[in-house]
PyMOL CGO cylinders between C-alpha atoms (Angstrom):
from pymol import cmd
from pymol.cgo import CYLINDER

trace = [
    CYLINDER, 0.12, -0.02, 0.06, 2.58, 2.50, 1.19, 0.3, 1, 1, 1, 1, 1, 1,
    CYLINDER, 2.58, 2.50, 1.19, 4.70, 1.76, -2.15, 0.3, 1, 1, 1, 1, 1, 1,
    CYLINDER, 4.70, 1.76, -2.15, 1.94, 1.77, -4.28, 0.3, 1, 1, 1, 1, 1, 1,
    CYLINDER, 1.94, 1.77, -4.28, 1.30, 5.75, -2.70, 0.3, 1, 1, 1, 1, 1, 1,
    CYLINDER, 1.30, 5.75, -2.70, 4.91, 6.41, -3.19, 0.3, 1, 1, 1, 1, 1, 1,
    CYLINDER, 4.91, 6.41, -3.19, 4.98, 5.37, -6.63, 0.3, 1, 1, 1, 1, 1, 1,
    CYLINDER, 4.98, 5.37, -6.63, 2.03, 7.55, -7.56, 0.3, 1, 1, 1, 1, 1, 1,
    CYLINDER, 2.03, 7.55, -7.56, 3.21, 10.61, -5.51, 0.3, 1, 1, 1, 1, 1, 1,
    CYLINDER, 3.21, 10.61, -5.51, 6.45, 10.28, -7.99, 0.3, 1, 1, 1, 1, 1, 1,
    CYLINDER, 6.45, 10.28, -7.99, 4.67, 9.95, -11.16, 0.3, 1, 1, 1, 1, 1, 1,
    CYLINDER, 4.67, 9.95, -11.16, 2.54, 12.88, -10.33, 0.3, 1, 1, 1, 1, 1, 1,
    CYLINDER, 2.54, 12.88, -10.33, 5.55, 14.93, -9.43, 0.3, 1, 1, 1, 1, 1, 1,
    CYLINDER, 5.55, 14.93, -9.43, 7.49, 13.90, -12.75, 0.3, 1, 1, 1, 1, 1, 1,
    CYLINDER, 7.49, 13.90, -12.75, 4.50, 14.70, -14.79, 0.3, 1, 1, 1, 1, 1, 1,
    CYLINDER, 4.50, 14.70, -14.79, 3.69, 17.98, -13.26, 0.3, 1, 1, 1, 1, 1, 1,
    CYLINDER, 3.69, 17.98, -13.26, 7.58, 18.96, -13.59, 0.3, 1, 1, 1, 1, 1, 1,
    CYLINDER, 7.58, 18.96, -13.59, 7.23, 17.73, -17.38, 0.3, 1, 1, 1, 1, 1, 1,
    CYLINDER, 7.23, 17.73, -17.38, 4.07, 20.19, -17.89, 0.3, 1, 1, 1, 1, 1, 1,
    CYLINDER, 4.07, 20.19, -17.89, 5.70, 23.01, -16.21, 0.3, 1, 1, 1, 1, 1, 1,
    CYLINDER, 5.70, 23.01, -16.21, 8.59, 23.06, -18.41, 0.3, 1, 1, 1, 1, 1, 1,
    CYLINDER, 8.59, 23.06, -18.41, 6.46, 22.89, -21.20, 0.3, 1, 1, 1, 1, 1, 1,
    CYLINDER, 6.46, 22.89, -21.20, 7.10, 26.49, -22.11, 0.3, 1, 1, 1, 1, 1, 1,
    CYLINDER, 7.10, 26.49, -22.11, 10.96, 25.94, -22.91, 0.3, 1, 1, 1, 1, 1, 1,
    CYLINDER, 10.96, 25.94, -22.91, 10.10, 23.80, -25.83, 0.3, 1, 1, 1, 1, 1, 1,
    CYLINDER, 10.10, 23.80, -25.83, 10.20, 26.85, -27.98, 0.3, 1, 1, 1, 1, 1, 1,
    CYLINDER, 10.20, 26.85, -27.98, 14.26, 26.90, -28.78, 0.3, 1, 1, 1, 1, 1, 1,
    CYLINDER, 14.26, 26.90, -28.78, 15.77, 29.08, -31.16, 0.3, 1, 1, 1, 1, 1, 1,
    CYLINDER, 15.77, 29.08, -31.16, 15.94, 28.12, -34.82, 0.3, 1, 1, 1, 1, 1, 1,
    CYLINDER, 15.94, 28.12, -34.82, 18.94, 27.35, -36.77, 0.3, 1, 1, 1, 1, 1, 1,
    CYLINDER, 18.94, 27.35, -36.77, 18.62, 29.02, -40.16, 0.3, 1, 1, 1, 1, 1, 1,
    CYLINDER, 18.62, 29.02, -40.16, 21.03, 28.34, -43.13, 0.3, 1, 1, 1, 1, 1, 1,
    CYLINDER, 21.03, 28.34, -43.13, 24.08, 30.54, -43.66, 0.3, 1, 1, 1, 1, 1, 1,
    CYLINDER, 24.08, 30.54, -43.66, 22.46, 33.75, -45.80, 0.3, 1, 1, 1, 1, 1, 1,
    CYLINDER, 22.46, 33.75, -45.80, 19.21, 33.91, -43.92, 0.3, 1, 1, 1, 1, 1, 1,
    CYLINDER, 19.21, 33.91, -43.92, 18.09, 34.95, -40.44, 0.3, 1, 1, 1, 1, 1, 1,
    CYLINDER, 18.09, 34.95, -40.44, 15.02, 33.54, -38.34, 0.3, 1, 1, 1, 1, 1, 1,
    CYLINDER, 15.02, 33.54, -38.34, 12.00, 35.68, -38.88, 0.3, 1, 1, 1, 1, 1, 1,
    CYLINDER, 12.00, 35.68, -38.88, 10.02, 35.39, -35.32, 0.3, 1, 1, 1, 1, 1, 1,
    CYLINDER, 10.02, 35.39, -35.32, 7.08, 36.63, -36.92, 0.3, 1, 1, 1, 1, 1, 1,
    CYLINDER, 7.08, 36.63, -36.92, 6.43, 34.57, -39.96, 0.3, 1, 1, 1, 1, 1, 1,
    CYLINDER, 6.43, 34.57, -39.96, 8.30, 31.74, -37.59, 0.3, 1, 1, 1, 1, 1, 1,
    CYLINDER, 8.30, 31.74, -37.59, 10.39, 31.11, -40.59, 0.3, 1, 1, 1, 1, 1, 1,
    CYLINDER, 10.39, 31.11, -40.59, 13.78, 31.55, -41.86, 0.3, 1, 1, 1, 1, 1, 1,
    CYLINDER, 13.78, 31.55, -41.86, 14.38, 34.68, -44.48, 0.3, 1, 1, 1, 1, 1, 1,
    CYLINDER, 14.38, 34.68, -44.48, 16.88, 35.60, -46.85, 0.3, 1, 1, 1, 1, 1, 1,
    CYLINDER, 16.88, 35.60, -46.85, 19.33, 38.47, -45.69, 0.3, 1, 1, 1, 1, 1, 1,
    CYLINDER, 19.33, 38.47, -45.69, 18.96, 41.53, -48.23, 0.3, 1, 1, 1, 1, 1, 1,
    CYLINDER, 18.96, 41.53, -48.23, 21.90, 43.38, -48.33, 0.3, 1, 1, 1, 1, 1, 1,
    CYLINDER, 21.90, 43.38, -48.33, 21.15, 46.90, -49.73, 0.3, 1, 1, 1, 1, 1, 1,
]
cmd.load_cgo(trace, "trace")
């Protein structure tokens, strides 16, 4: 009975930690050389030299 309770608490804690860290899933995007990350369009865009 106590082992089951301890396991249930441990699994609940690990699940809540995973949910709390879900905001960290947004990582910076790596773009090819000559491009940059356009955060508004959420895509790589070419660097335009004028």
